C-alpha positions, 0 to 999 in steps of 0.5 A, spaced: 153 177 719 153 179 712 158 177 707 159 184 705 161 186 713 165 180 714 169 182 708 170 189 710 172 187 718 176 182 715 180 187 710 181 193 716 184 186 720 189 186 715 190 192 713 192 194 721 195 187 722 199 189 716 200 197 718 202 194 726 208 189 723 211 194 718 210 200 722 211 196 727 219 195 725 220 201 723 219 204 730 223 199 733 228 200 729 228 208 729 233 209 735 238 205 732 238 210 725 237 216 729 243 214 734 248 213 729 246 218 723 248 223 730 254 219 731 256 220 724 254 228 725 259 228 731 265 225 727 264 229 721 264 235 727 270 233 729 273 231 724 272 238 721 275 240 728 281 236 728 282 238 720 284 245 722 290 247 722 291 253 727 287 247 732 293 242 729 298 247 731 295 250 738 295 243 740 302 241 739 303 248 743 300 245 749 303 238 751 304 234 757 300 234 763 302 241 766 299 246 762 297 254 765 288 255 765 289 261 765 291 262 758 287 256 755 281 259 757 281 264 754 285 261 749 284 260 741 282 253 743 277 255 748 274 259 743 273 255 737 271 249 740 265 254 743 263 257 737 263 250 734 258 247 739 253 253 738 253 253 731 252 245 730 248 243 737 253 238 740 252 238 747 261 238 748 266 239 744 272 238 748 279 239 745 285 234 749 293 234 748 297 228 748 296 226 755 288 226 755 289 233 758 284 237 756 285 244 753 278 246 751 272 244 755 264 248 754 265 248 762 271 253 763 273 248 770 275 242 766 280 245 762 287 242 764 284 236 768 284 228 764 278 227 761 273 223 763 274 217 758 279 213 755 282 217 750 287 211 748 284 209 741 284 216 738 292 218 741 292 211 737 291 215 731 284 211 731 277 215 729 272 212 734 265 212 735 262 210 742 256 211 747 259 213 753 257 217 760 262 223 761 262 229 766 256 233 762 252 226 761 250 220 757 252 222 751 254 219 743 260 221 742 266 222 736 273 222 738 278 224 732 286 224 732 290 230 731 295 231 727 302 236 726 307 234 722 305 227 721 304 225 729 298 225 733 299 230 738 292 230 741 284 229 739 277 232 738 271 230 741 265 231 740 259 228 743 251 229 742 246 227 749 243 221 748 235 226 751 236 229 745 236 223 741 229 220 745 226 227 743 227 226 736 226 219 736 219 220 739 217 225 734 219 220 729 215 215 732 209 219 733 209 221 726 209 214 723 204 212 729 200 218 725 202 216 717 199 209 719 193 211 723 191 215 716 194 209 711 188 205 716 183 210 714 184 211 707 184 203 707 177 202 711 174 207 706 176 203 700 174 196 703 167 200 705 167 203 697 170 195 695 163 193 700 159 198 696 160 196 689 160 188 692 153 190 693 152 193 687 154 187 683 151 181 686 144 185 687 145 185 694 144 177 694 149 173 699 153 168 697 148 162 699 142 166 695 147 166 689 148 160 690 141 158 690 139 162 685 145 159 679 143 152 681 136 154 679 136 158 673 140 153 670 134 147 671 130 152 669 134 154 663 135 147 661 129 144 662 125 149 659 122 147 652 124 154 649 131 157 647 133 164 653 139 167 649 141 173 655 146 178 653 149 184 658 149 192 657 155 191 653 153 185 648 157 180 651 153 173 651 152 171 658 147 166 659 145 161 652 140 155 654 140 148 651 135 150 646 137 155 644 144 153 642 140 147 638 135 152 635 139 158 633 145 153 631 150 156 636 157 154 639 160 157 644 157 164 644 158 164 651 163 170 653 163 173 646 159 179 643 153 177 639 155 180 633 161 175 632 156 169 632 153 170 626 145 171 627 142 172 621 139 180 620 133 179 622 135 175 629 140 180 631 136 186 630 129 182 636 137 184 640 138 192 638 131 194 643 125 190 646 119 186 641 114 184 646 110 181 639 114 175 637 116 174 630 118 169 625 125 168 622 129 162 619 135 159 622 138 155 617 131 149 615 128 151 622 122 157 623 123 160 629 119 165 633 124 171 636 122 176 643 126 180 647 125 184 654 131 189 657 132 187 664 134 192 669 135 192 677 135 198 681 135 203 675 140 198 672 141 197 664 142 189 666 142 187 658 138 183 653 133 177 654 131 175 647 126 168 647 128 163 642 121 159 640 122 153 635 116 153 630 119 148 624 114 143 626 108 147 625 110 150 620 111 144 617 104 142 619 100 148 617 102 147 610 100 139 611 094 142 613 093 147 608 094 142 602 088 137 606 084 144 607 085 145 599 083 138 597 078 136 602 074 143 599 076 141 593 073 134 594 067 138 598 066 142 591 066 134 587 060 132 591 056 138 591 057 138 583 057 130 582 050 131 586 047 137 582 050 133 576 047 127 578 040 129 578 040 134 571 042 127 568 036 124 572 032 128 569 034 127 562 033 120 562 026 120 564 023 125 560 028 121 555 033 126 553 037 122 550 042 126 546 042 132 551 045 126 557 050 123 552 053 130 551 052 131 558 056 125 560 062 127 554 063 134 558 062 131 565 068 125 563 072 131 559 071 129 552 066 136 551 067 143 549 066 146 556 070 140 561 071 143 568 077 138 568 084 141 569 086 141 563 094 137 562 092 134 568 093 126 565 100 129 563 102 128 571 102 121 573 105 122 580 098 121 585 101 127 590 103 132 585 096 131 581 091 131 587 095 137 589 095 140 583 088 139 582 086 142 589 090 147 588 085 148 581 080 147 586 082 153 591 084 158 586 077 158 582 073 159 589 078 165 589 076 168 582 083 166 578 083 160 574 089 156 574 092 152 569 098 147 567 103 149 562 103 145 556 110 142 556 108 139 563 110 132 564 112 128 571 112 121 571 114 117 577 113 117 585 116 123 589 121 121 594 119 127 599 112 129 597 112 134 603 119 138 600 116 138 593 108 141 596 112 145 600 115 149 595 109 148 590 104 151 594 107 157 596 108 158 590 101 158 587 099 160 593 102 167 592 101 167 585 093 166 586 093 172 592 097 176 586 092 175 581 085 174 585 080 180 583 079 185 589 086 183 593 091 189 594 096 186 589 091 184 584 092 186 576 091 192 574 086 191 569 080 187 567 083 181 564 081 175 567 086 172 573 090 166 570 096 163 574 100 158 570 104 151 573 109 148 568 112 142 572 117 138 568 123 133 569 129 131 567 132 125 571 130 125 577 130 133 578 123 137 577 123 144 575 116 148 576 115 155 574 109 159 576 106 165 573 100 169 574 097 176 571 098 180 577 101 186 576 108 182 578 112 184 584 113 192 583 120 192 587 128 194 586 131 188 587 126 181 586 131 177 590 128 182 596 121 176 597 126 172 599 128 175 605 125 174 610 119 178 613 118 181 606 110 181 604 105 185 602 099 181 606 097 182 613 095 177 618 095 179 624 092 172 627 099 168 624 104 166 630 110 171 628 106 174 622 107 173 614 113 173 610 117 166 611 112 162 606 118 164 599 124 164 604 122 157 608 122 155 600 128 158 598 132 154 604 128 149 603 130 147 595 138 150 597 138 145 602 137 140 597 142 142 591 137 146 588 134 152 588 129 158 587 129 164 583 125 171 580 126 170 572 122 176 571 119 181 575 113 182 571 110 188 570 112 193 565 119 189 564 114 183 563 109 186 559 106 186 551 106 192 548 100 194 543 104 190 537 104 184 540 112 184 542 115 183 550 117 189 552 123 188 555 125 182 551 122 178 556 116 172 553 111 174 560 104 172 556 101 174 563 105 180 565 106 177 572 110 175 576 114 169 573 118 164 579 123 158 577 124 152 583 130 147 581 128 140 585 134 136 584 133 128 586 126 129 588 123 124 583 124 117 582 123 115 575 124 108 577 117 107 579 113 111 573 107 107 574 100 110 574 093 108 574 092 110 567 098 106 564 095 099 568 089 100 565 092 102 558 090 109 558 097 112 558 098 119 557 100 122 551 107 126 550 
C-alpha cells in the first residue's frame, strides 16, 4: 500500500474516532440536558401560575378536604389550568389546596380527589423538580407553593411527559449524527486533497525511494569534480555541493535567496535564464566556467541548476604554454636566421670579402646600424623577463608589429613569482599587439607603423609596467569597462567560455598581491597629436593608442641582481 493511501486511511480513522468520541459524549448527555431543560420550563410555568393573584385567592377560598366538585369543574381555576396547559404544551397543570386535594386537573373526574404524589414538600414552602409517575403517566414535573397573605394555601404542579422528552432526544441525536457524518465527509475530502498534494510535492515517490534518492544525490553531488548549485523557482538555494561552495567562495548559502550570496553580476546572470554554452567568469583569483539549465517535472518549474567548472589551472597553463610557444617560435626564427647568417658569412669569407664579413658580424652582434636585436634589452637583467620580452618581440614581428622598450626601462634582480609578472605583462602586450596589428579589427586608422612600446622599471622591490600601442584606442566612454568580465573585441569560438577574462584576471592577480592595473590614456583622439605637434587633450601619447599601467609590489628580489653581463664584467649602462 502506497504511503499516501496509508496516510489517507489513517487520517480518516483519526477523524472517525475523534468524531465518534466527541459526538458520543454529546449524545450521551443529550437526554439529561433535554430533561433539565423541560424541568426548568415546567418550573417556570408553575411559578407563573402560582404567582397569579386570582389563583392565590381562589385556592385560599377552597381549603380542606371537602370541596364542591361541580363548582370547581366549571370554576375559574379549572379554566386557568386548561388554558395554561394548552398554551405551553404541558402534559398537565394541576392546582391543589393545603390538604392535597385537586382543585384543577386535565381530567375533570380527578378534581376533588387527593393528588397521586406527595405534595408535602411544596406545602412546606419549597419548590420541587422531579421525575415521577402519576395518573397521566411518567413525567418530569415541578411543584411550586401558592401563597396568600404570606402563608401557604396550596400548590401548583406542572408536568411534561417523558415520552415527549424521548422524542426530543431522538431528534437531537439524529441531528448530531448527521453533523458528524458531514464533518467526516469534509475530513475525507480534505484528506484526499492532502494526499494529492503530497503526491505532487514528492513527485509520486515513496518514502524509501525518497530516502534512496537523497542518499544517492548526496553521494553523487559531493563526489563530483564540478560544482553544482540549485535554486528553486523562487530563487532560494536548495542544493550546493562542496566544490561549488569552494569555487564560488560561499558560506552557508542553503536556504537563502540567491541575491543575498554576493555573486558577481556575470555569475548571477547565469541563474536568470538557461545558458547551455559555458561562459567564463572570475571569482576572486579563480577563473570558472558556468552554465545553467532549468528543471521541470509534470509541467512545473522546479528551478534552475548551475554547473561550475574550475578553469584556473587551465588558464594558468594556457598562459605558460603561450609563453613557451612564443619562446619556441622565437627560437625557431633565431635558428633559421642563424643558419642563413652563417651561410652569408661563409660565402663572404670564401670569396675573401673580409671587410664585408666584419661589417656583417657587427650587425649580428648589435653594433651595426641595421641590427634586428630588441634595443634596450640589456637594461633588463632578469632572465625570465628578458627571454619573455624577446619572445614577445619575435611574436610581434610575425604580426607586423614593432615592439620596442621604453627609454626608462631598467630591471635588475630576480623575480619572486615569474608567473604573476608574465601573466600581467603578457596580457597587456598581447592586447596591445592585437590592437596595433595590421588587418585586425582594432588596427590603426591610418598607415602609420604598427608599434607597441613596453616600459618596465623597478622601485625597490616594486615593479611598474607601462604598455602603449599605436591602435585606435579603447573606443569606450568608461575605460574601466575593459576590466569587466566578458568585455572583448575578439571573437574566438575555440576558446571554452569565450574571451574577455584576460584583463579581468590580470587586474585580480595584481590586486591580490596589493597592486593594480589602470588605464592611463584610453587613446584615440584624446591621446593623439595635433598638426602642430601638441598633444590633444594635454596627454603625452606619441603612439596615440591606449596606454595601460600596472603596479606590482614586492615581485622582484633586488638582492639577487647578478646577471651574466655583470659576472662577465659587461654591466649595462644606466
